[in-house]
N, C-alpha and C positions, 0 to 999 in steps of 0.2 A: 465335235463334228456333227453337223445336222445329218439325220438319216435320209439318204438320197432316195430311199424306196417310198417314203411318205411325202406326198405332194403337200406343200405348205405355202402360205401367202408370203410375198416379199416383205410384207409388213410384220411378219411373225419372226421374231428373233430367237425363239425357243429352239432347243435341241431335243431330238426325240430318239428313243431306242425301243424297238419292238422285240419282244422275246416270248418264248414259251418255256415254262418250267417242266421238269420231268413228270410232274403229276398232271400235266395237260392244261394248267392255268395259263391263259394268254394275258400278257402284261404290256402296257405302254407306259414308258417312263418319259417325263417331260421336265427338262431343265429350264426353268424360267428364272433367270438370274435376278430380276428385279422384284420377284414376288415377295411380299411381306409375310406370307404364311405358307405353310405346306398343306397339301390336301390329298386325300385318297378317296376313290370311289370304286365299289365293286358291284357289278351287275350280273345277275344270274338268270339263265333262261328257264325260270320257274315263276309261274303266276297262278292266278285263281283258276285258269283253265285246267290246272293239274290237281285241283282239289278232288279228293275222293268223293263220290256222290253222297255218301251219308254224312260227310264232314265239310259241307260247303263253308267257305271262309277260312279254311285251315291255312292256306298260304299267307293270307293277311295276318292271321293269328301268329304264325311262325315269325313273321317280320317283327311283331311286337316283342315276342319272347326272346329273340336273339339278343336284345339289349339288357336282359334281366339276369345276367350272371353267366360266367363261363368257368371252366375248371381252374384257371390260374387267377381269375378275377371274379370271385363268387358273389361279391356284394352287389345286390341290385341297386342301380342308380349310380354306381361308382364311375362307370364309363362316361355318363352324361356330365357328372360333376367335374371329372378330370378335364374333359374337353372344355367346358365352360370356364373353369378357373384359369385355364391357360389360353384365354383369348380366342377360343374357337366356337364352332357350332356344328351341329350334326342333324341328320334327318334320314328318312328312308321312305320308299313308296312300294306298293305292290300293284302291278298292272295285270293285264290279261295273261300275258305270256312271259313277262319279265318282272323281276324285283330288283330294286337298286338301293344301296346303302352308301352314305358318304359323310365325310367330316373334314373340317380344316382346323388348324391349330398353330400356335407359335412354333416356328421351325425347331427351336431348342427342345421341344417336347414331342417332336414328330415320331421319333423312334419308339418312345414309350406308347404313344397313341396308336401306332401301327401294331404294336404287340397286343394291345387290348382289342383292337379292331379284328385282327386275324384270329385271335382266340375265340371270338364270337362264332366264327364259321368252322373252327376246328373242334372245339369242345364245349358246345353250349350245354348248360345244366338242365334247363327245362324243369326247375324245381316245382314240386307239386303245389307248394304254397303260392308261388307266383302264377302258375297255371290257373289256379282258382281265382286269384285276384284279377288277372289280366283278361279273363273271359268276361268279367263284368265291365272292364274298360271297353272291350269290343261291343258289348251290349249298349253301353252309354254312347259310343260313337254311332252305332246303328240308330238308336233312338233320336240322337241329335238331328239326323237327316230324314226322319220320317215324313216331314212336310216339305222336303226339298224337291222341287219339281224336276230337277235334273235326275235325281235318283228314282223318282216316281215314274217318270216317262221311260227311263232306262229299263225298269222292270217290265213295263208293258212290252217293250221291244223284245226282251228276253223270252217272254211267254208266247210270242207270235212268230218264232223262227223254228227251224228244225230242232226238235228237243234233243237229238243226239249230238248236236254241236256243243262244244263246251262253253260257248258264249251264253248258253241258256242257264248256266249255273248262277246261283246267288253268290256274289263275290265278297260281301262284307263279313258275313257271319254274325251270329248273335248267341244268346244263351241256349236257344233251341238246337242249333246246329253244332255248337261247341259244348258238348256235354258228355259225361260218362254214359256209356250204353252197355247193354248186355254183351256186346261183342268185345268190349275193352274200354279202358280208361282214355280220357282225352290226352293225358300225359303220354301214354304209350303211342297213341295215334300221332301225336306231334313228333315223337322220336322216330317212329316208323316213316313218317312223311319226309323228315329231314334226311334220313338215311337213303330213302328211295329217290330223292330228287336233287339234293345239294351235292354237287361234285365239282372239282376244279375244272373238269372238261366242259362244264356248262357255264363257267364264270369268265368274266373279263375284268381286269383290274387296271386302273389308271392312277398314276401318282404324278403330282405337279408340285415342284419344290425348287427353291434356290440351291439345294444340295446338288452336287455333281451327279451325272448319270451313273457313274461307278458307285458312288455312295448309296444312291437309291437302289441300284441293283442288289447291293449287298443286303440292304434292309429287306427287300422282297424275298431273297433267298433265305434269309434268316427266319422270317416270320410266316411266310406263306407256303413254304415247301411241304409243310405238314397237312395242308388241306386235303380232305378225302379225295381219292382219285379212282373210285371204283366204278364209275358209270360212263357209258358211252354218250355221245351227243344224242339229243332227242330225235325221234322219228318225225317225219313231216306230218302235219295235220291234213287229213284228206276228206273228212266229213263235210259236206256242203253246208253253208250257213242257212240257205233257204231251199226248201223243196218247192215244186211248182205251185202248190196250194198256198204258199206264203207270199206269192207275188200277185200283182194286179189286185191289191186289196187296199182298203182305207181303214186306218185305226182312228177311231173317235175317242179323244182323251179329255177328261175334265182335269184342269190344273188346279193346284191349291191357290196360286196367285191368279189375279185377273190378267190373263194373257191370251192373245189371239194370234195363232200361227198356223200356216200350212207348210208342212215339210214334205218335199218330194225327194225320194231317194231311188237311186239306180244301183243295182248289184253288180259288182265287178270281182274278178279274181284277185289274187295277190298282185300288188303293183310294185313291189320292191325291186323286181328285176328290170323295171323301166326307170330306175332312179336316174340314170344318165341323161334322160331326156326331159325330165320334169314336165311330162305331158299332161298329167292330171292337174297340176297347179296352173298350167297354161290355159287349159280349157276352163278352169275355175275363174281365171282372170277375164276371159272373154265373156262368160255368162254373168259374172259378178260385176261387170262394168256399171258405173253409175253416171256416166257422162251423157251428153246429148245423143239421142238415138238408141240408148240402151234399153234393155228389157225393163229395168227398174223405172227409168224415165217414162216409158210407155204406160206401165201399170199405175204409176203415180198420177199421170194425167187422167186416167180413168177413175181415180179416187179409190182404188182397191187395195193398195199396198203402201206402207210407209217405208219399209226397209227390205233389203234382200241380201243374203249372203250365200256364196256358192263354194262347193269343194269340201265342206266338212263331212263328218260321218265317221262311223267306227271303221277301223281297219286292223288287220292282223296278218298272220302268216299265210292264210289262204282265202282272204276275203277283203273287200273294201266296199263301203257304201259311199257313193257320191251324192251328197245332199244339196238341194237348193231350198233354202228356208225363206219364207215370205212372212213378214210381220204385217198382219192384216188390219185394215181400217174396219169400221162397222159395216160399211158397204161391202168390203171384201169377204165378210163372213158368208155372203150369198153369191160370191163371184168365183167360186172354185173353178168351174169349167172355163170361164174366160181367162183366168190366170194360167191354167194348164195349156190352153190353146196358144196363148202368147209364148209360153215356154217352148212348146213344141215347134212353133214357127221359128224361134231363135235357133233351136237345134237343127231344123231343116236347112236354115241358112248356112250353118257350119258344115253340114253334110254334103251340100251341093257344090262345094268348092274346095280346092286344095288347101292344105295348111297355110294360113296367112304368114308367109315367111318374114315379111317386114315387121309385123307385130311380134313374131317370135324373136327376131333379132333384137328388138328393144328389150325384151325380158332377159335375153342372154347378156346384153350389155350391162344391164343393171346388176345382174348376179355376178358378173365378172368384176364390176366395181366393188361390190360388197366383199368379194374374195380378196381383191388387191388391198383394200383399205379396211380390213377387219379391225374393229375396235377390240381391245383386250377385255377379257372378263375376269372375274375373280378366280383364284386357284381352285376353289370348290366347284364353281360353275364349270370350269374347263374340265376338271377331272370327271365330274358326273356326265357331262356331255360326251366326252371321249369314251368312257366305259360303256355307255349305251350305244354309241356309233360303232364300236368294235363288234357288237352283236349283229350289226346289219350290213356293214360295208367291208369289202376286202381291204387288206392292209394299206395299199397305196391311197385309198380313198377315205380313210378314217376321218381326215380333216376336209378333203376336197369334195367328198361325196355330196354334201349339202349344197355345193356351189356348181357342180358339174352340170352342164346343160348343153347337150349335143342336139343337132338338128335331126329329128326322126324322119324316116321316109314316110311318104303319104299313106302307104299301106297300114302302118302301125297307127297313124292318126285316125284313119277311117275305121280301123278295128276297134279302137277305144270308143269312138263316137257310136259304133254299133251297139254298145251296151245301153245307150240312151233310147230305149224303146218302151212302148206302153206296157207290154207283157212282162217287162223286167223292172217294173216300177212298183213302189209302195208309197202310200200317202199317210201322213199323220196330220189329222185335223185336231188342233188343240185349242179349246175354247170353253169358257164356262157354259153350262147348260146344254152341252151336246148330249144326244141320247146314248145311254150306256146300258150294257147288259151283263158285264163282267166286273170283277174286282181283282186287281192284281195282288198276287201273294206278297207278303211282307209289308208292302207300302200301302195297300188298300186303295190303289188308284182306280177310279171308275173308268171303264173303257168298253168299247164295242168294236167288233170287226165286221166289215161288210165288203163283199166283192165289188169291184168296179164293173160297170155294165159293159158288155161287149160292144155296144154301140159307141160308148165314149172312147173305148180303146181304139176302135177303127177310126173314129173321127180324129183322134190325136195323131195316129200314124199317118193320116192323109193330110196333115197340116202342111201348108206351103210357106215359103219365106214371106214375111210381111215387110214391105218397104219402109214402114215406120220403125222397124227394129233393125239396127245396122251394127256393123263391127266398130270398135273404137277407132277414132282417127289417130293419125300419127301424133305422138306426144310432143307438145311444144316446149316442154320443160327439159327435154333431153338435149339441150344445146348449151354452148358456153364452155369456158375453161374450167377444168377441175384440178389445176395444178396446186401443189402445196406451198404454203409459205416457207421461206427460209427459216431454219431453226433459230437463227439469232433474232428473229422477229418476236420470239416468245416473250410474254410479259408475266412477271411473277404474280401480280395482283391486278384486279380491275382498277381502272382509272376513270375518274369523272372527267369527261371531255366536254360536257356542256352542263351548266348549272344555272338555272333561272327559276324564278318563283313557280312557274307553271310547267316547267320541263327540266328533267335531269336525264342525262345519258351517260351510261358507264360502258367501258370498252376494255376487253382483254383478248389480245391475240394469243392463241394457245396452240403450240406445235407438239406438245408432249405425246399425243396419241397418233401422230402421223396420218391424219385423216382429212379429207377435203370437206368435212362437215362443219356445221356451226349451229349455234342456238341464238335465237332472239326472244327476249321476254319483254312484254310491254304491259304495264299496269295502268289502267285507266281508273283514276279516282273519280267517282260519279256521285256527288252528294244527293242527286235526285233518284238514286237507286236504293238508298238505305234509310230514308226518313221514317219509314214504318213498315209493318209486315206486308202490307199490300204492295208497296214498291219492291220489296225483296222478292215476293212471288212473281211480280210482273217482270223483273229483271231476269229471272231464271227462264221464264217463258220467252222473253225477247231473244235470249241466246239460242234457245231451241229453234225458234222461227227463223232467226238469221242464218243459222247453220243449214237449216232445211232449204232456205232460199238460194244459198250460194253453192250448195253441194255439187250440183251438176256442172257449174262453171269451173270449179277448182278441183274436181275429182282427179283429173289427169295428173296434177301435182302429187297427190297422195300415192298414186300407183308407182312413182319412182322414189318413194320414201321421203318426199318433201312434205312434211306433215304440219298441219296447223291445228291448234286446240284453242277454244275459247271457253272459259268457264267463269262463274261468279266466284270472286275471291277478294278477301279483305274488304275494301270499301268501294268495290265496283266490279269491273270486268277485266280479266287477265287474258292476254293473248300470248301464245307460245308457238313459235315456228321452229322447226328443226329439220336437219337433213343436209343435203349438198348445199354448200354456201352459194354456188352459182344459182342465180335467179331467185334466191330466197328473199332478198330485200324487195325485189319486184313483187313477189307474192304478198309480202306484208303490206306493201303500198296499195295493192289492189284490194286487199281485205279491208284496210282502213277506209279506202275510198267508198266501199260498199256500205259502211256502217250508217252514215247519215242519209243514205239515198234509198232506203228500203221502201218497197211498196208491198205491204202485207195484205194477203188474201184472207177474207173472212172465213172461207171454208177450211183453209189450212190452219187458221187461228183456232177454230173450233176443234179440229182433229188433234192438233198438238196440245191444246189445252186439256182435252180429254185424256190424251196419252200421258202427259206429265202428271195430271191429277191421279190417274190410275197407278202410276209408278209410286207416287208419294203415299197413296193409301195402301199399296202393297207393302210398304216398309213396316207396317204393323205386324207383318208375318215374318220379319227378320228374326234371327236367333235372339233369344232374350238378352244375352250378354251384349250383343250389338245394339239392341234397343237401349240398354242402360247406359252405354257409353255415349250414344247420341243424346240422351237426356242430360248427361253430365255436361256435354259441350254446349247444349242449349241454355243451361242454367248459368254457366260462367262466361259465355260470350254473347253479348247483346245482339250482335249482327248475325247470329246463327239461330234463328227461332226454331221451335219444335216443328217437325214435319206436319203434324196435324194442323197447326196454325197456318202454315204455308198453304196446305191443301184447301182449307176453308177460305183463305183470302183469294186463292185462285178461282175457286167456284164462284165467287162474287164478282170477278173481273169481267166486264163487258167489253165488246170489241171497240166501242167508241172510247171507253176509258183507257183501253190499251193504246189506241192511236194518240190520245193526249199524252199518255206516259212516254210514248216514243218521241213526241215532239219536245218533251222536256229533258229527256235522258242525257243528251250530249251537250249539257250546259255546265259551265264552271268546271271544266275538265282539267285535271292535273295528270301529267304523263310522266312515268318513270320507266326507263328502259335499260336493258343489259344486252350487249352484243359480245358473244364469247365463242371462240373457235378459230377456224381457218379464215380469218377476216383481216384485211389490210387496213391501215389507218385511213386511206381514202374511202373505203367502204363504211367505216365508222362515221366519217363525215357525211357520206351519202345518207346513212340512216338518220342522222341528226337533221339533215335538211328535209327528209321525208316527214319526220314527226313534226318538225316545226311548221312545215307547209300545211300539213293536215290540220294542225291546231288553228292556223289562221283562217281556215274555212269554217270553223265552228262558231256558234253564237257568242260563246264566252269561255274564258279559261279560269282556272281556280288554283287553290293551294292543296298541298298534300294533306290528306285526312288522317287523323289518328285512328288506331285500332283499339277500341275500348274493350276492357275486360273487367269482370267483377272479382273482388278479393273476398275470401271467406273469413277473414280475421274477425273473431268475436261471434261467429255464427254457429260454430259447430260444438260438439259433434252432433250431426243431424241424420236421421233415417228417413229416406224417401221411398215410398212404395209406388211401383209402376205396374199397371195391369198389362199383360201381354197375351197374345193369341198363341200360346204354346203351353204344353203340359210341364215342361221342365221348370225347375227352380233356378234362379240366378242371383248372384250377389257381386257387386263391384264396390270396393272400398277405395276411396280416393283420398290421399294425404298430400295436400299442397305445401309448398314451401312458404316461409314468411316473406322472403325477399328474392328478387331475381339477380343474385350475385353469382360469380363464377364459383365461389366457395360452396354455396348452396347447391348449385348444379352438380358439382363434383360429388357432394355427399349423397344426393338422390340417385345419381348414376351408379355410384358404388353400391348403394343399398340394393338397387335393382339387380346389379351384376351378381351380387352374392346371394340374394334371396331367391332369385328366379329358379335355378335348378333344384334348390332345396325344397321350395314350396311345391313345385310340380311333383317331386318325388314323394313328399309326405302326403299331400292331399289326393294326388292322382294315383300314384303307384301303390303306396302303402295302405291308405285309408279308402281308396276307391270312391271318393266323394263326388267325382264327376269326370267327364272326358275333357271338357274345356277348362283347363286350370293353368294359371300363370300369373306373372307380374309384368308390369311394363313401366318404363320411364315415360311419363305423360306430361309434357310441358303445355300449359295453356298460354298462348302467345309466348312470352319468354319466361314465365314463372314456372319453375320446375315442380314436379310432383311425381308420386309413385302410385300405381293402382294395383290392387289385388283383384283377381276375378276368378269366379268359379261358376260353372253351369252344370247342374246335376239333374238326372231324370227322377231321382228318388228322394234326395235329401233336402229337407226344409231349410230355408235361409237362416233360421236361428242356429241350427247345427253348423251350417257353413261358417257363420260368424264366429261361433265358439271355437270351431276347429282352427280358424285363422288366428284368433287371439292366442290360443294355446300354442300354435306353431310359432308365432312371433316371440312369445315369452321364452320358449325353448331355444329359439335361434339366438336371442339376445344372451341367454345364459351361456351358450356355446361360444359366442363371440367374445364374451368376457374372459374366457379361458384360452382364447386363441393366442398362439405365439407370435412374436413380432415378425419372425421369418415367414410364417404362413400368411400373415396380413400383407407383408411386402410382396409376396408372390401373387396374391389375389389382385392387389393394386396394379401390379405389372401387367396382368392379363387385360385389365380395362385400359391401361395406358397404351397398350399395343393396339387396341381397337381405336382409341382416339387419334393415334398417330398414323393410322392406315392411310395410304395415299388413295386418291380417287381412282376407281378402277375403270372409268370410262369418261369420255367427254361429257356425256349427259349427266352423270353423277356430279361432276365438277360444276357444271353450269347451274344445276339445281341448288347446290350448296351455296354458291355465291349469291344466287337470286334470293334464297331464304335469308341470308345475312342482310341483304339490302332491305328486305321486308321487315327485318327486326331493327333496322337502322344501325346495324353494325358496320359502319363505313370503313373501319380499319381492318375488317375481316380477321380479327384476332381472337374472337370469343373462344374458339376451340382450343387455342394455345393457352388462353387464360384458365380454362377449365382444367387442362392437363397440368398446368403449373400448380393450381390449387390442390389437385389430387396428389401430386408428388409430395406436397408439404403436409398432407393430411396424416395425422398420427392415429394409432389404434384407439387411444383414449378419446380423441375427438370423435371418432366414429361411434364408439360405444355411447358416449354422451348424446349423440344425435339420435341413435336408435332408442335410447331411454326416453328422449323427448317425444318421439313419435308415439310411444306407448302411454303417454300421460292421458288420464281419463277425459281431460277437457281440451285435447288437441282438436283443432278445427278441421275435422274430417267429414266427408260425406259418405254415407252408406246408401247405395242405391240397390233396391231389392225388388223381387217379384212377390214377396210375402211381407206381412206386417213385422214390426220390430220385435226383438226378443222380449219375453215376458218380464224378466228381471234384468233391467238394463238402465243405465244412466242416460242413454241416448234420447234426445228429444225427437218427436215425430213431427214431420211437416209435409206439406204438399209442395210440388215443384213451383206452383204459382206463388204460394206464400213466401217461399225462400227467395225467389227472384224479386219479389216486391221488397223484402227486407234488404236485399243486396243493393237495389236501386236507391234505397233511402240512406245508405251509408255515406 
């Protein structure tokens, strides 16, 4: 029986049971009959706001330590390995006022997984050995983000608020805050904090499983009744976030990356009790509009702003910042007052009239459709979302709360608008070269604080509505039929409904997810976009300019979830539309119609060229591991040049050269398309006609282009050093397959499946060699491969290399003594992942589109890999691992340091290796 007290979508076939244990733990059980895994999530009303002042970061540290041994499962890393080997995954996070822990696993092992999960919260060990090791992991995590502008700006925010509010605390922690002191050891502080904060009365638990509700209830009673129950619910937070002196000020902040922003924020109280009205998101929708007559459109015409976003900002149990963020042009750096006056004119327009009920009704309609036609999510996603929602919503709205949108009275609407006043405002001006007088603690962010002049504040409050800035018009895309296809219209696989030399169209009606949505993919193969690096850079700029030109025209579509994406992919430009099937083909037709008809403006060309070039130059400041993976991709894929080369080519691109490029771009065009979702056969024919008609308007058509890639055979092992703008050391070891066969894919997938948790545990948990540690299955085109990666604040790449080799040898020795039963169990965990059904229409659409890109027209590759994996013997796997360890295996070692002193590895530059690969 479905629980009648919990409101749920008609498209949701799950059953629910809400209960509370005698220890105060609130539990939601979800019976999801078709779920391929079981999942659990526990959220506790404890976060970094609860850190003791001398121990900032303790809540975050506790989150780490809970995974490192409990009374009944004392071996650190055992929990992670158990979950991974049985087809599951796990994670956790610590926020301001909540922390959440979650995992999924094959249902056959759910009971044992829950036993381990519950014991973490009942009897954590906090062993001194791992307290010392893990504080270094926290330090590495802290060091990793020292140049992250999000963290750096966040710290400035913390230092410019009421210091008595817990938001002012340092949330991450490091070796300084997490250390033994004269007052006591860190281990004792950890135990005391756990005892003082973690209690069943502050926890919410959600289970999602194909097991019956009765079976789930029995598991909860068995494993979670022993949770500590000694604390009452927490008292409400009453300290204000801002004092009067923290308002009507401007923060000038120097970013690490080349960024130009003006962020305007208005302070509000807790908004959670207004959740039924979604009034904050509605105002954000009005101010964040990008259509004709919008605030953004007005400021773009003045040449001051490139982008605008509204409604973001920090929020918690007694505060909310409503932010409007402007991405500035160079001219906008000196246009602060003009931008503010335009914003306050837009606000004045809202304040001088009642709530626009017609526009509000549109948002209600969209939210209602989202509720009626909810797409399923994974068991883990559902469990985590519900456990968090239980902290915020009453029982009946745990599911419906996100979708409930009642019409507020005008008094409440005007009350909320009243918070948008100049004396309740703060500004962040973020740009290189701003004048600074302070340096933020921990992240050394240069900043200064200045009061806003009373004259400016008066001027803003006296702003009147401007006729050039208007409310959004009625949405033209909210029309048409949204009925669902009949279930018997479902097609098992995509079918080619049109196949000619210059055009192929694939179609799959899909009713599995009971949604009126669909996806359309269109790949344009453009030979004049890939002949050289200059063309590749120009293609990327063309996409940016095209999107900029059409944004105002098509913005209304995006506000109803009818989304379009254009990006450079494979041998040209890829278009992806998604959302309600109604009007989507018309949207695609209009997008295609615009492509050959663009009139590019030289001023916008210069602005977006500068913006794109700045973005590419900023990539040098990415995490070292990310830089190394980008380098790997550039070496092995000729159509993916290095970012620096693209930036140099862009710098040399003149406006006249770009116009010539535009004239040549849409020649010899080949089109491949996939239509998947709530589409009828007649709509598939309509799409074919649209594409065929569009091609007839072009100068010429062409054939499908191949996707070239370099093979490493005979070139390795080779060590490449990359200089990075970061103090950390990083190493990526890439081992490619010899052939792109299902058997090789199965071997590399299984290697990654078994190595990943062990490598993380050894190098990250035990040896503390870095915070970013892992392995990944990394196919280049269809050629499988595996990558090991480590990023460390202290350890040189030579040591990281030696530690990885030693780990691999030990792993191989352990595998050689593995029993056939253990091997079969590990294989089964991976097979379960390969056999997982798509959890959403979007995931299914992307899977089939990827298959088409790989020219897997039978869509059988996944089944072939699973079949090869089933046939794989332990001796085959051992022989494969032994081959990977051969000293002459064709591997690439990408590092931020020089190669090891005593090593057989050859040293090369990226340019030299690419040249050798071209000559093969």
